[in-house]
Phi, psi and omega in degrees: 000137181285146177287127182253145174200167176257146182223163177230148177280140171228167179228137179273070181234174175270004181266109183293343175300328177298320181285330175297322176296322178299315180297318180301315179293316181302322183296338184266352184274149176301329174204157174245109187251333184217149168243130186243126181292121180305320187265359173202088190285004169264002172262101188236129180257138167292125187288343181268321184254344184061028172276136175283129181295143172283150181298333180288353176273346188294332181290346187241021180229155169227130182234120172273122189226138173275127189265028179291124182182174173265108184249128005232156174265122180294135177283343174221109183287339182292315181244014174057043175279140181237159177230124175213102186220069183294131180295154180292342183275005176272143172245093192270147164249111183272094184214152180056045183257132170249129178249127185292143181303334180299338180273346182300124178066020178273152175303327180299317179296317184296326186261335187240293187290318182302308179301324177296313180297321179298320181296326186247020176299156001283149184261127174277109184266136183291331189214168184294322181298316178296316179301311181298322179292314185295317182290333175294339177269014179061036174249128180295139185204167175209161178270119182259342191076189186261140181302335181294346176290345180269357178299146185243133174278111185255025178219149174262359183287138174231134178262182175258017184280135170246120184251151167233118175255081186223167180285338175234147184290150178241135183302142175067025174226160175269123186277137176236128179259119182276349189219101181218159176293332177300315179297319182299327184276349183292143169300155185305315181301316180291326179294320177296315179297319178301314181294320180294320177297322178296316178297322177298323177295318179294324179301319189260001186294149172288319177197159179221137172243134186205157168241014183253130183299318185271016159256313183300310184293316174302319178297320176297319178296323181279353186064030175273130179305123185220139179243118180268124182240016180273190182275105182289346180269356174302134181306332178288336187263332185303130180081354180257316184293315181249018183277177178281080190296322178295323177295317177301317180302315179297319179298315180299309183296318180297317182289323178294316180298316180297317179297316178299317178301316181295319179297314182293325178295317181295330178290329183272346181288000000 
């Protein structure tokens, strides 16, 4: 019998927002057994030991994974090469997915990403731009919003801290940088801890000002007063900043629960 576990997608980037998405997905799983590299899905970490699995282990595992992420990061920015090679041993839930506009009508989408999405439709799209693109490709889809909307504030404590998670500092606030080379260099375990500590700060903040999506949405989920000063017309932001966030949260939770039920049923059959 193959070893079964649940997994979450992570990204080896300097953007801590990517890890916040990982935490959001992990929190909804019955267990978190594996972390799977978004840009190389054969790089899989054991979630308890943070050991990278050997390739000879792949024949004996099945991993149910939530595919919420920013797709795709080019492995070569010079010639826009992409990598998307999901292993056959994954049981994916395609939800809270953002697809970058550079992939729209690209050969890569037609040959790699598109067929995968078609196989696992309907696709939960994080934003309106992704949704409009996917349905034009005759792939069933719906707008799910971002997985970070499901984050839960588990404390009643409030500090007197005012944070700004922006590209430039704001007077009388404590500045937080979401995107640094320091974050990129952290080992995966430390990166998760860094992101969780950041979320704890947002939970207890007096107020937050930000131009970052994965600061704004967690704060909304935590009911922390937050002011968004970014570009609402950015394709990543459209339908999220002023969208029906509570409705998206319900859609996310309902679809994740149904998928888990289906996965567990298939295991018992």
